DSSP file (Angstrom, degrees, kcal/mol; ACC not computed):
  #  RESIDUE AA STRUCTURE BP1 BP2  ACC     N-H-->O    O-->H-N    N-H-->O    O-->H-N    TCO  KAPPA ALPHA  PHI   PSI    X-CA   Y-CA   Z-CA
    1    1 A X              0   0    0      0, 0.0     2,-0.3     0, 0.0     0, 0.0   0.000 360.0 360.0 360.0 137.9   13.3   -6.2   21.4
    2    2 A X        -     0   0    0     23,-0.0     2,-0.5     2,-0.0    23,-0.2  -0.883 360.0-146.7-116.1 149.0   14.0   -5.9   17.7
    3    3 A X  E     -a   25   0A   0     21,-3.0    23,-3.2    -2,-0.3     2,-0.6  -0.968   6.0-164.4-119.0 128.6   11.8   -4.1   15.1
    4    4 A X  E     -a   26   0A   0     -2,-0.5     2,-0.4    21,-0.2    23,-0.2  -0.956  15.4-173.2-114.2 115.2   11.6   -5.4   11.5
    5    5 A X  E     -a   27   0A   0     21,-3.3    23,-2.0    -2,-0.6     3,-0.0  -0.862  30.0-139.6-116.4 142.4   10.1   -2.8    9.1
    6    6 A X  S    S+     0   0    0     -2,-0.4     2,-0.3    21,-0.2    -1,-0.1   0.763  87.3  13.0 -69.8 -24.7    9.2   -3.1    5.5
    7    7 A X  S  > S-     0   0    0      1,-0.1     4,-1.7    20,-0.1    22,-0.2  -0.954  74.9-109.9-147.7 166.0   10.5    0.4    4.7
    8    8 A X  H  > S+     0   0    0     21,-0.5     4,-2.7    -2,-0.3     5,-0.2   0.821 115.3  62.6 -63.8 -32.7   12.7    3.2    6.1
    9    9 A X  H  > S+     0   0    0      2,-0.2     4,-2.1     1,-0.2    -1,-0.2   0.917 104.2  46.4 -60.6 -43.9    9.5    5.3    6.4
   10   10 A X  H  > S+     0   0    0      2,-0.2     4,-2.3     1,-0.2    -1,-0.2   0.914 112.2  51.0 -64.6 -42.6    8.1    2.8    8.9
   11   11 A X  H  X S+     0   0    0     -4,-1.7     4,-2.4     1,-0.2    -2,-0.2   0.910 109.5  50.2 -61.8 -42.5   11.4    2.7   10.8
   12   12 A X  H  X S+     0   0    0     -4,-2.7     4,-1.6     2,-0.2    -1,-0.2   0.893 108.7  52.8 -62.8 -39.6   11.5    6.5   11.0
   13   13 A X  H  X S+     0   0    0     -4,-2.1     4,-1.5     2,-0.2    -2,-0.2   0.933 109.8  48.3 -60.5 -46.9    7.9    6.6   12.3
   14   14 A X  H  X S+     0   0    0     -4,-2.3     4,-2.2     1,-0.2     3,-0.4   0.927 110.3  51.2 -59.5 -45.4    8.8    4.2   15.1
   15   15 A X  H  < S+     0   0    0     -4,-2.4    -1,-0.2     1,-0.2     5,-0.2   0.806 107.4  54.5 -64.2 -28.9   11.9    6.2   16.0
   16   16 A X  H  < S+     0   0    0     -4,-1.6    -1,-0.2    -5,-0.2    -2,-0.2   0.856 121.0  27.9 -71.3 -34.8    9.8    9.3   16.2
   17   17 A X  H  < S+     0   0    0     -4,-1.5     2,-0.4    -3,-0.4    -2,-0.2   0.518 119.7  48.6-110.0  -6.9    7.3    7.8   18.7
   18   18 A X  S  < S-     0   0    0     -4,-2.2     2,-0.8    -5,-0.2    -1,-0.1  -0.986  81.1-116.5-133.7 144.5    9.3    5.2   20.6
   19   19 A X        +     0   0    0     -2,-0.4     2,-0.4    -3,-0.0    -4,-0.1  -0.717  52.6 158.8 -80.1 113.0   12.7    5.3   22.3
   20   20 A X        -     0   0    0     -2,-0.8     2,-0.4    -5,-0.2    -2,-0.0  -0.984  44.0-123.3-137.6 143.2   14.8    2.8   20.3
   21   21 A X    >   -     0   0    0     -2,-0.4     3,-2.4     1,-0.1     4,-0.2  -0.773  31.7-124.0 -84.3 135.4   18.5    2.3   19.8
   22   22 A X  G >  S+     0   0    0     -2,-0.4     3,-1.9     1,-0.3    -1,-0.1   0.807 105.8  62.4 -49.9 -40.4   19.2    2.4   16.0
   23   23 A X  G 3  S+     0   0    0      1,-0.3    -1,-0.3   -21,-0.0    -2,-0.0   0.564  93.3  65.8 -70.5  -4.1   20.8   -1.0   15.9
   24   24 A X  G <  S+     0   0    0     -3,-2.4   -21,-3.0   -22,-0.1     2,-0.5   0.411  87.8  81.6 -94.4   1.8   17.5   -2.7   17.0
   25   25 A X  E <   -a    3   0A   0     -3,-1.9     2,-0.4   -23,-0.2   -21,-0.2  -0.927  56.6-173.2-112.6 130.9   15.7   -1.7   13.8
   26   26 A X  E     -a    4   0A   0    -23,-3.2   -21,-3.3    -2,-0.5     2,-0.4  -0.978  10.7-172.0-121.7 132.8   16.0   -3.7   10.6
   27   27 A X  E     -a    5   0A   0     -2,-0.4   -21,-0.2   -23,-0.2     2,-0.2  -0.945  20.4-146.4-131.0 147.7   14.5   -2.4    7.4
   28   28 A X        -     0   0    0    -23,-2.0   -20,-0.1    -2,-0.4     4,-0.1  -0.408  32.3-117.4 -87.1 177.7   13.8   -3.6    3.9
   29   29 A X  S    S-     0   0    0      2,-0.2   -21,-0.5   -22,-0.2    -1,-0.1   0.897  79.4 -45.6 -85.8 -44.2   13.9   -1.0    1.1
   30   30 A X  S    S+     0   0    0      1,-0.3     2,-0.2   -23,-0.1   -24,-0.1   0.425 111.1  67.3-159.3 -27.9   10.3   -1.2   -0.1
   31   31 A X  S  > S-     0   0    0      1,-0.1     4,-1.4     0, 0.0    -1,-0.3  -0.685  73.0-120.2-115.8 162.2    9.0   -4.7   -0.5
   32   32 A X  H  > S+     0   0    0     -2,-0.2     4,-2.7     1,-0.2     5,-0.2   0.859 111.8  61.5 -63.2 -36.0    8.2   -7.7    1.6
   33   33 A X  H  > S+     0   0    0      1,-0.2     4,-1.6     2,-0.2    -1,-0.2   0.878 102.6  50.5 -61.9 -36.9   10.7   -9.8   -0.2
   34   34 A X  H  > S+     0   0    0     -3,-0.3     4,-1.1     1,-0.2    -1,-0.2   0.889 111.6  48.1 -66.6 -38.3   13.5   -7.5    0.9
   35   35 A X  H  X S+     0   0    0     -4,-1.4     4,-2.5     1,-0.2     3,-0.3   0.886 105.9  58.0 -68.3 -38.3   12.3   -7.8    4.5
   36   36 A X  H  X S+     0   0    0     -4,-2.7     4,-1.8     1,-0.2    -1,-0.2   0.875 101.0  56.6 -59.3 -38.2   12.1  -11.6    4.2
   37   37 A X  H  < S+     0   0    0     -4,-1.6     4,-0.5     1,-0.2    -1,-0.2   0.877 109.8  45.7 -61.4 -36.5   15.8  -11.6    3.3
   38   38 A X  H >< S+     0   0    0     -4,-1.1     3,-1.3    -3,-0.3     4,-0.3   0.899 108.1  56.4 -72.1 -41.1   16.5   -9.8    6.6
   39   39 A X  H >< S+     0   0    0     -4,-2.5     3,-2.2     1,-0.3    -2,-0.2   0.850  95.4  66.7 -59.6 -34.8   14.2  -12.1    8.6
   40   40 A X  G >< S+     0   0    0     -4,-1.8     3,-0.6     1,-0.3    -1,-0.3   0.795  96.7  55.4 -56.8 -28.9   16.2  -15.2    7.4
   41   41 A X  G <  S+     0   0    0     -3,-1.3    -1,-0.3    -4,-0.5    -2,-0.2   0.534 109.7  46.7 -81.5  -6.5   19.1  -13.9    9.4
   42   42 A X  G X   +     0   0    0     -3,-2.2     3,-1.4    -4,-0.3    -1,-0.2  -0.311  66.6 142.7-130.1  47.8   17.0  -13.8   12.6
   43   43 A X  T <   +     0   0    0     -3,-0.6    26,-0.4     1,-0.3    -1,-0.1   0.763  66.0  59.2 -64.8 -28.1   15.2  -17.2   12.5
   44   44 A X  T 3  S+     0   0    0     -3,-0.1    -1,-0.3    24,-0.1     2,-0.1   0.391  84.0 103.5 -88.1   5.4   15.4  -17.8   16.3
   45   45 A X  S <  S-     0   0    0     -3,-1.4    24,-0.6     1,-0.0     2,-0.5  -0.386  72.5-122.0 -80.0 162.0   13.4  -14.7   17.3
   46   46 A X  E     -b   69   0B   0     22,-0.1     2,-0.3    -2,-0.1    24,-0.2  -0.926  35.2-156.5-102.5 132.0    9.8  -14.6   18.4
   47   47 A X  E     -b   70   0B   0     22,-2.7    24,-1.9    -2,-0.5     2,-0.4  -0.841  21.1-162.3-116.9 145.4    7.7  -12.4   16.1
   48   48 A X  E     -b   71   0B   0     -2,-0.3     2,-0.8    22,-0.2    24,-0.2  -0.997  15.7-154.4-116.8 130.7    4.5  -10.4   16.4
   49   49 A X  E     -b   72   0B   0     22,-3.1    24,-2.4    -2,-0.4     2,-0.3  -0.833   7.4-160.6-108.9  93.7    3.0   -9.5   13.0
   50   50 A X  E     +b   73   0B   0     -2,-0.8     2,-0.3    22,-0.2    24,-0.2  -0.573  30.5 143.2 -75.1 134.1    0.8   -6.4   13.4
   51   51 A X  E     -b   74   0B   0     22,-2.4    24,-2.5    -2,-0.3    25,-1.0  -0.917  46.9 -94.2-157.0 178.6   -1.5   -6.0   10.4
   52   52 A X  E     -b   76   0B   0      2,-0.3    25,-0.2    -2,-0.3    21,-0.0  -0.465  43.0-105.2 -93.1 170.1   -5.0   -5.0    9.2
   53   53 A X  S    S+     0   0    0     23,-1.0     2,-0.5    -2,-0.2    24,-0.1   0.687 117.5  55.3 -69.5 -16.6   -7.9   -7.3    8.6
   54   54 A X  S    S+     0   0    0      2,-0.0    -2,-0.3     0, 0.0     2,-0.3  -0.976  79.6 138.0-116.0 117.8   -7.0   -7.0    4.9
   55   55 A X        -     0   0    0     -2,-0.5     2,-0.1    -4,-0.1    -4,-0.0  -0.972  53.2 -97.2-153.0 163.9   -3.4   -7.9    4.2
   56   56 A X        -     0   0    0     -2,-0.3     4,-0.4     1,-0.1     3,-0.1  -0.477  27.1-138.1 -79.1 159.0   -1.1   -9.6    1.8
   57   57 A X  S  > S+     0   0    0     -2,-0.1     4,-2.8     1,-0.1     5,-0.3   0.496  75.9  97.5 -96.5  -4.6   -0.1  -13.2    2.6
   58   58 A X  H  > S+     0   0    0      1,-0.2     4,-2.0     2,-0.2     5,-0.1   0.905  88.7  37.2 -59.0 -49.2    3.6  -13.0    1.6
   59   59 A X  H  > S+     0   0    0      2,-0.2     4,-2.6     1,-0.2     5,-0.2   0.958 119.5  46.2 -70.9 -49.5    5.2  -12.3    5.1
   60   60 A X  H  > S+     0   0    0     -4,-0.4     4,-2.5     1,-0.2     5,-0.2   0.904 113.9  50.2 -59.7 -38.5    2.8  -14.5    7.1
   61   61 A X  H  X S+     0   0    0     -4,-2.8     4,-3.0     2,-0.2     5,-0.2   0.919 110.6  49.7 -63.6 -42.8    3.2  -17.4    4.6
   62   62 A X  H  X S+     0   0    0     -4,-2.0     4,-1.7    -5,-0.3     6,-0.2   0.936 111.8  48.0 -60.3 -47.2    7.0  -17.1    4.7
   63   63 A X  H  <>S+     0   0    0     -4,-2.6     5,-2.5     1,-0.2    -2,-0.2   0.922 116.1  44.1 -60.0 -44.7    7.0  -17.1    8.5
   64   64 A X  H ><5S+     0   0    0     -4,-2.5     3,-1.3    -5,-0.2    -2,-0.2   0.942 113.7  48.5 -65.4 -49.8    4.7  -20.2    8.6
   65   65 A X  H 3<5S+     0   0    0     -4,-3.0    -1,-0.2     1,-0.3    -2,-0.2   0.755 114.5  46.6 -65.4 -25.4    6.5  -22.1    5.8
   66   66 A X  T 3<5S-     0   0    0     -4,-1.7    -1,-0.3    -5,-0.2    -2,-0.2   0.232 113.5-110.9-106.6  13.9    9.9  -21.6    7.4
   67   67 A X  T < 5 +     0   0    0     -3,-1.3     2,-0.2     1,-0.2    -3,-0.2   0.741  55.3 163.8  71.1  25.4    9.0  -22.5   11.0
   68   68 A X      < -     0   0    0     -5,-2.5     2,-0.8    -6,-0.2    -1,-0.2  -0.557  43.2-120.8 -74.7 140.3    9.3  -19.0   12.5
   69   69 A X  E     +b   46   0B   0    -24,-0.6   -22,-2.7   -26,-0.4     2,-0.3  -0.741  56.7 148.5 -80.4 111.5    7.7  -18.6   15.9
   70   70 A X  E     -b   47   0B   0     -2,-0.8     2,-0.4   -24,-0.2   -22,-0.2  -0.975  39.7-153.2-148.5 158.0    5.1  -15.8   15.3
   71   71 A X  E     -b   48   0B   0    -24,-1.9   -22,-3.1    -2,-0.3     2,-0.4  -0.999  19.8-137.3-131.1 133.7    1.7  -14.4   16.3
   72   72 A X  E     -b   49   0B   0     -2,-0.4     2,-0.5   -24,-0.2   -22,-0.2  -0.772  17.3-166.9 -91.4 135.2   -0.4  -12.4   14.0
   73   73 A X  E     -b   50   0B   0    -24,-2.4   -22,-2.4    -2,-0.4     2,-0.9  -0.939  12.3-153.1-126.2 108.7   -2.1   -9.3   15.6
   74   74 A X  E     +b   51   0B   0     -2,-0.5   -22,-0.2   -24,-0.2   -24,-0.1  -0.714  24.5 168.8 -78.0 109.9   -4.9   -7.6   13.7
   75   75 A X  E     +     0   0B   0    -24,-2.5     2,-0.3    -2,-0.9   -23,-0.2   0.523  58.7  23.4-107.5  -7.5   -4.5   -4.1   15.2
   76   76 A X  E     -b   52   0B   0    -25,-1.0   -23,-1.0     2,-0.0     2,-0.5  -0.990  66.5-135.6-153.6 156.5   -6.8   -2.2   12.8
   77   77 A X        -     0   0    0     -2,-0.3     2,-0.6   -25,-0.2   -25,-0.0  -0.936  16.2-137.5-115.7 130.5   -9.7   -2.8   10.5
   78   78 A X        +     0   0    0     -2,-0.5     2,-0.3     2,-0.0    -2,-0.0  -0.773  33.6 168.7 -88.3 122.1   -9.9   -1.4    7.1
   79   79 A X        -     0   0    0     -2,-0.6     2,-0.4    25,-0.0    25,-0.1  -0.926  39.0-102.5-131.7 156.2  -13.5   -0.1    6.3
   80   80 A X        -     0   0    0     -2,-0.3     2,-0.1    23,-0.1    21,-0.1  -0.642  37.6-128.8 -78.2 130.0  -15.0    2.0    3.6
   81   81 A X        -     0   0    0     -2,-0.4     2,-0.9     1,-0.1    27,-0.1  -0.425  26.7-104.3 -72.7 153.5  -15.7    5.6    4.6
   82   82 A X        +     0   0    0      1,-0.1     3,-0.2    -2,-0.1    -1,-0.1  -0.728  47.5 165.2 -80.8 110.3  -19.1    7.0    4.1
   83   83 A X    >   +     0   0    0     -2,-0.9     3,-2.6    21,-0.2    -1,-0.1   0.106  32.7 121.0-111.5  19.6  -18.7    9.3    1.1
   84   84 A X  G >   +     0   0    0      1,-0.3     3,-1.4     2,-0.2     4,-0.2   0.764  66.4  66.3 -59.5 -25.7  -22.3    9.8    0.2
   85   85 A X  G 3  S+     0   0    0      1,-0.3    -1,-0.3    -3,-0.2     3,-0.3   0.596  96.5  58.0 -71.5  -8.1  -22.0   13.5    0.7
   86   86 A X  G X  S+     0   0    0     -3,-2.6     3,-1.9     1,-0.2    -1,-0.3   0.254  70.9 110.7-100.8  10.8  -19.8   13.5   -2.4
   87   87 A X  T <  S+     0   0    0     -3,-1.4    -1,-0.2     1,-0.3    -2,-0.1   0.806  80.2  43.9 -58.9 -32.7  -22.3   12.0   -4.8
   88   88 A X  T 3  S+     0   0    0     -3,-0.3     2,-0.4    -4,-0.2    -1,-0.3   0.240  92.9 101.2 -99.0  14.3  -22.8   15.1   -6.8
   89   89 A X    <   -     0   0    0     -3,-1.9     2,-0.4     2,-0.0    -3,-0.0  -0.834  56.3-155.8-102.0 135.0  -19.1   16.0   -7.1
   90   90 A X        -     0   0    0     -2,-0.4     2,-0.3    27,-0.0    -2,-0.0  -0.899   8.6-158.6-110.0 140.5  -17.2   15.3  -10.3
   91   91 A X        -     0   0    0     -2,-0.4     3,-0.1     1,-0.1    27,-0.1  -0.888  21.5-148.4-119.6 147.1  -13.4   14.9  -10.3
   92   92 A X  S    S+     0   0    0     -2,-0.3    26,-3.3     1,-0.3     2,-0.4   0.900  91.2  11.5 -73.1 -43.2  -10.8   15.2  -13.0
   93   93 A X  E     -c  118   0C   0     24,-0.2     2,-0.5     2,-0.0    -1,-0.3  -0.998  60.7-163.1-138.4 138.0   -8.6   12.5  -11.4
   94   94 A X  E     -c  119   0C   0     24,-2.5    26,-2.6    -2,-0.4     2,-0.4  -0.993  15.7-156.0-119.0 124.6   -9.2   10.0   -8.5
   95   95 A X  E     -c  120   0C   0     -2,-0.5     2,-0.4    24,-0.2    26,-0.2  -0.861   5.3-163.4-104.0 132.9   -6.0    8.5   -7.1
   96   96 A X  E     -c  121   0C   0     24,-2.6    26,-2.1    -2,-0.4     3,-0.1  -0.920  14.4-177.8-115.8 140.3   -6.1    5.1   -5.3
   97   97 A X  S    S+     0   0    0     -2,-0.4     2,-0.3     1,-0.2    29,-0.1   0.434  71.1  21.4-115.8  -4.3   -3.3    3.9   -3.0
   98   98 A X  S >> S-     0   0    0     28,-0.1     3,-1.5    27,-0.1     4,-0.8  -0.986  77.5-110.5-156.8 156.3   -4.7    0.4   -2.1
   99   99 A X  H 3> S+     0   0    0     -2,-0.3     4,-1.8     1,-0.3     3,-0.5   0.812 115.4  65.7 -58.6 -28.7   -7.1   -2.1   -3.5
  100  100 A X  H 3> S+     0   0    0      1,-0.2     4,-2.4     2,-0.2    -1,-0.3   0.783  92.9  61.8 -66.3 -24.0   -9.4   -1.3   -0.5
  101  101 A X  H <> S+     0   0    0     -3,-1.5     4,-1.9     2,-0.2    -1,-0.2   0.880 102.7  49.2 -66.1 -38.0   -9.8    2.2   -2.0
  102  102 A X  H  X S+     0   0    0     -4,-0.8     4,-1.8    -3,-0.5    -2,-0.2   0.917 110.8  50.8 -65.1 -43.5  -11.4    0.7   -5.2
  103  103 A X  H  X S+     0   0    0     -4,-1.8     4,-2.0     1,-0.2    -2,-0.2   0.919 108.5  52.1 -59.1 -44.5  -13.7   -1.4   -2.9
  104  104 A X  H  X S+     0   0    0     -4,-2.4     4,-2.4     1,-0.2     5,-0.3   0.879 104.5  56.9 -60.7 -39.4  -14.7    1.8   -1.0
  105  105 A X  H  X S+     0   0    0     -4,-1.9     4,-2.6     1,-0.2    -1,-0.2   0.937 112.5  40.1 -56.8 -47.7  -15.5    3.6   -4.3
  106  106 A X  H  < S+     0   0    0     -4,-1.8    -1,-0.2     2,-0.2    -2,-0.2   0.744 111.5  56.4 -80.1 -22.4  -18.0    0.9   -5.3
  107  107 A X  H  < S+     0   0    0     -4,-2.0     3,-0.4    -5,-0.2    -1,-0.2   0.918 118.3  35.0 -66.9 -43.5  -19.4    0.5   -1.8
  108  108 A X  H  < S+     0   0    0     -4,-2.4     2,-0.3     1,-0.2    -2,-0.2   0.843 134.6  24.5 -78.8 -35.5  -20.2    4.2   -1.7
  109  109 A X    ><  +     0   0    0     -4,-2.6     3,-2.3    -5,-0.3    -1,-0.2  -0.648  64.1 172.7-133.0  75.4  -21.1    4.5   -5.4
  110  110 A X  T 3  S+     0   0    0     -3,-0.4    -1,-0.1     1,-0.3    -4,-0.1   0.756  83.9  49.7 -58.5 -25.3  -22.3    1.1   -6.8
  111  111 A X  T 3  S+     0   0    0      2,-0.1    -1,-0.3    -5,-0.0    -5,-0.1   0.141  80.9 154.3 -98.4  19.2  -23.3    2.7  -10.1
  112  112 A X    <   -     0   0    0     -3,-2.3     2,-0.4    -7,-0.1    -3,-0.0  -0.223  23.9-167.5 -54.9 130.6  -20.0    4.6  -10.5
  113  113 A X        -     0   0    0      1,-0.1     4,-0.1    22,-0.0     3,-0.1  -0.989  15.2-149.9-118.9 129.5  -19.2    5.3  -14.2
  114  114 A X    >   +     0   0    0     -2,-0.4     3,-2.7     1,-0.2    -1,-0.1   0.890  37.1 155.1 -68.2 -39.6  -15.7    6.5  -15.0
  115  115 A X  T 3  S-     0   0    0      1,-0.3    -1,-0.2     3,-0.0     0, 0.0  -0.237  79.4 -17.7  46.8-121.5  -16.7    8.6  -18.0
  116  116 A X  T 3  S+     0   0    0     -3,-0.1     2,-0.3     2,-0.1    -1,-0.3   0.401 106.0 117.2 -95.5   3.6  -14.0   11.3  -18.4
  117  117 A X    <   -     0   0    0     -3,-2.7     2,-0.3    -4,-0.1   -24,-0.2  -0.548  61.4-136.4 -71.1 130.6  -12.6   10.9  -14.8
  118  118 A X  E     -c   93   0C   0    -26,-3.3   -24,-2.5    -2,-0.3     2,-0.5  -0.661  12.6-143.4 -88.0 145.9   -9.0    9.7  -14.9
  119  119 A X  E     -c   94   0C   0     17,-0.5    20,-2.2    -2,-0.3    19,-1.8  -0.931  13.6-170.0-113.8 131.7   -7.9    7.0  -12.5
  120  120 A X  E     -cd  95 139C   0    -26,-2.6   -24,-2.6    -2,-0.5     2,-0.4  -0.931   4.1-169.2-117.2 143.6   -4.5    6.8  -10.9
  121  121 A X  E     -cd  96 140C   0     18,-2.4    20,-2.4    -2,-0.4     2,-0.6  -0.998  13.6-148.7-136.6 137.0   -3.1    3.9   -8.9
  122  122 A X  E     + d   0 141C   0    -26,-2.1     4,-0.3    -2,-0.4    20,-0.3  -0.919  68.2   8.5-105.7 118.2   -0.1    3.5   -6.7
  123  123 A X  S  > S-     0   0    0     18,-3.6     4,-2.3    -2,-0.6     5,-0.2   0.111  85.4 -88.3  96.3 152.0    1.4    0.0   -6.7
  124  124 A X  H  > S+     0   0    0      1,-0.2     4,-2.2     2,-0.2     5,-0.1   0.842 122.6  52.0 -65.8 -35.6    0.9   -3.1   -8.7
  125  125 A X  H  > S+     0   0    0      2,-0.2     4,-1.8     1,-0.2    -1,-0.2   0.868 111.7  47.4 -71.9 -32.9   -1.9   -4.6   -6.5
  126  126 A X  H  > S+     0   0    0     -4,-0.3     4,-2.1     2,-0.2    -2,-0.2   0.907 111.2  51.0 -70.5 -41.7   -3.9   -1.3   -6.7
  127  127 A X  H  X S+     0   0    0     -4,-2.3     4,-2.2     1,-0.2    -2,-0.2   0.901 109.9  50.5 -60.7 -40.9   -3.4   -1.2  -10.4
  128  128 A X  H  X S+     0   0    0     -4,-2.2     4,-3.0     1,-0.2    -1,-0.2   0.905 108.1  52.3 -63.7 -41.2   -4.7   -4.7  -10.7
  129  129 A X  H  X S+     0   0    0     -4,-1.8     4,-1.3     2,-0.2    -1,-0.2   0.877 108.1  51.9 -63.0 -37.5   -7.7   -3.9   -8.6
  130  130 A X  H  <>S+     0   0    0     -4,-2.1     5,-2.0     2,-0.2     3,-0.3   0.947 113.6  43.2 -62.0 -48.7   -8.5   -0.9  -10.9
  131  131 A X  H ><5S+     0   0    0     -4,-2.2     3,-1.9     1,-0.2    -2,-0.2   0.896 110.6  55.2 -65.4 -40.5   -8.3   -3.2  -14.0
  132  132 A X  H 3<5S+     0   0    0     -4,-3.0    -1,-0.2     1,-0.3    -2,-0.2   0.781 103.7  56.0 -63.6 -25.7  -10.3   -6.0  -12.3
  133  133 A X  T 3<5S-     0   0    0     -4,-1.3    -1,-0.3    -3,-0.3    -2,-0.2   0.318 118.8-114.7 -86.7   8.1  -13.0   -3.4  -11.6
  134  134 A X  T < 5S+     0   0    0     -3,-1.9     2,-0.3     1,-0.2    -3,-0.2   0.839  70.1 140.0  59.5  36.2  -13.1   -2.7  -15.4
  135  135 A X      < -     0   0    0     -5,-2.0     2,-0.6    -6,-0.1    -1,-0.2  -0.768  59.0-110.2-102.0 154.4  -11.9    0.8  -15.0
  136  136 A X        -     0   0    0     -2,-0.3     2,-0.8    -3,-0.1   -17,-0.5  -0.750  25.9-143.6 -84.4 124.2   -9.4    2.5  -17.3
  137  137 A X        +     0   0    0     -2,-0.6   -17,-0.1     1,-0.2     3,-0.1  -0.803  28.3 167.2 -90.6 111.3   -6.1    3.0  -15.5
  138  138 A X        +     0   0    0    -19,-1.8     2,-0.4    -2,-0.8   -18,-0.2   0.800  64.5  32.8 -93.1 -34.4   -4.7    6.3  -16.8
  139  139 A X  E     -d  120   0C   0    -20,-2.2   -18,-2.4     2,-0.0     2,-0.4  -0.986  65.0-175.3-133.9 124.0   -1.9    6.9  -14.3
  140  140 A X  E     -d  121   0C   0     -2,-0.4     2,-0.3   -20,-0.2   -18,-0.2  -0.966  16.6-135.7-123.4 136.4    0.3    4.3  -12.7
  141  141 A X  E     +d  122   0C   0    -20,-2.4   -18,-3.6    -2,-0.4   -14,-0.1  -0.954  69.0  41.8-138.0 156.2    3.0    4.8  -10.0
  142  142 A X        +     0   0    0      4,-0.5     2,-0.3    -2,-0.3     5,-0.3   0.601  69.2 164.1 -79.3 153.8    5.6    4.1   -9.1
  143  143 A X  B >   -E  146   0D   0      3,-2.7     3,-1.2     5,-0.2    -1,-0.1  -0.878  51.7-106.6-124.4 159.7    7.5    4.2  -12.4
  144  144 A X  T 3  S+     0   0    0     -2,-0.3     3,-0.3     1,-0.3    -1,-0.1   0.883 125.3  38.0 -55.2 -37.4   11.2    4.3  -13.1
  145  145 A X  T 3  S+     0   0    0      1,-0.2    -1,-0.3     2,-0.0     2,-0.2   0.469 128.2  35.8 -92.0  -1.1   10.9    8.0  -14.1
  146  146 A X  B <   +E  143   0D   0     -3,-1.2    -3,-2.7     1,-0.1    -4,-0.5  -0.627  59.5 173.2-151.1  84.9    8.2    8.7  -11.4
  147  147 A X        +     0   0    0     -5,-0.3     2,-0.3    -3,-0.3    -3,-0.1   0.593  68.8  52.6 -73.9  -9.0    8.7    6.9   -8.1
  148  148 A X  S  > S-     0   0    0      1,-0.1     4,-2.1    -5,-0.1    -5,-0.2  -0.791  87.0-116.1-121.2 165.8    5.9    8.9   -6.4
  149  149 A X  H  > S+     0   0    0     -2,-0.3     4,-2.7     2,-0.2     5,-0.2   0.897 117.9  55.2 -64.9 -39.6    2.3    9.5   -7.2
  150  150 A X  H  > S+     0   0    0      1,-0.2     4,-2.2     2,-0.2    -1,-0.2   0.927 109.0  47.0 -58.5 -45.3    3.1   13.2   -7.5
  151  151 A X  H  > S+     0   0    0      2,-0.2     4,-2.4     1,-0.2    -1,-0.2   0.895 111.4  50.6 -63.7 -41.3    5.8   12.4  -10.1
  152  152 A X  H  X S+     0   0    0     -4,-2.1     4,-2.4     2,-0.2    -2,-0.2   0.888 110.2  50.2 -65.3 -39.2    3.5   10.2  -12.1
  153  153 A X  H  X S+     0   0    0     -4,-2.7     4,-2.7     2,-0.2    -1,-0.2   0.911 110.3  50.4 -63.5 -41.9    0.8   12.9  -12.1
  154  154 A X  H  X S+     0   0    0     -4,-2.2     4,-2.4    -5,-0.2    -2,-0.2   0.928 111.0  48.1 -62.8 -45.3    3.3   15.4  -13.4
  155  155 A X  H  X S+     0   0    0     -4,-2.4     4,-2.3     1,-0.2    -1,-0.2   0.918 113.3  48.8 -60.0 -44.4    4.5   13.0  -16.2
  156  156 A X  H  X S+     0   0    0     -4,-2.4     4,-2.9     2,-0.2     5,-0.2   0.924 111.2  48.5 -62.7 -45.8    0.9   12.4  -17.2
  157  157 A X  H  X S+     0   0    0     -4,-2.7     4,-2.1     1,-0.2    -1,-0.2   0.903 112.6  48.4 -63.8 -41.5    0.0   16.1  -17.2
  158  158 A X  H  <>S+     0   0    0     -4,-2.4     5,-2.7    -5,-0.2     4,-0.3   0.913 113.8  47.4 -63.6 -42.1    3.0   16.9  -19.3
  159  159 A X  H ><5S+     0   0    0     -4,-2.3     3,-0.9     3,-0.2    -2,-0.2   0.929 113.3  46.9 -64.6 -46.3    2.2   14.1  -21.7
  160  160 A X  H 3<5S+     0   0    0     -4,-2.9    -1,-0.2     1,-0.3    -2,-0.2   0.853 118.2  41.9 -65.6 -35.8   -1.4   15.0  -22.1
  161  161 A X  T 3<5S-     0   0    0     -4,-2.1    -1,-0.3    -5,-0.2    -2,-0.2   0.384 108.3-127.3 -91.7   3.1   -0.5   18.7  -22.6
  162  162 A X  T < 5       0   0    0     -3,-0.9    -3,-0.2    -4,-0.3    -4,-0.1   0.899 360.0 360.0  50.2  48.7    2.4   17.8  -24.9
  163  163 A X      <       0   0    0     -5,-2.7    -4,-0.2    -6,-0.1    -1,-0.1   0.412 360.0 360.0 -89.7 360.0    4.8   19.8  -22.9
């Protein structure tokens, strides 16, 4: 059995919880396109694509369009948590890591007004979801000078405080 992981983090997680020989794991650096380049070298394999009920289409479309033998397995469902107990809490910054987080915000607080709350987003699809929801995107990650959300927050705080 071979494992194809979108990132080194996923590969490390697998190695922590499953007994695997290193040469059986193939990883991209960060994006689906990098993983697709690796998949091209293993066209004759049979694939199972574990995913959420909400997912991007890039990898499944690639597999389908290029005749890979594959099965999609929805192994978890993304749902909005009940955050109603936070209705009277105000935050300086709210950070989102996926478009489903934006959806969850409006499911829980349909009348949400951004006011002075700053919005942070990790990744281009999350940033797009923030803009599509007519929210002001104050902090975006990753950036060349801030590859993590923590780094982007630090850059923003220094800029705002003119440090």
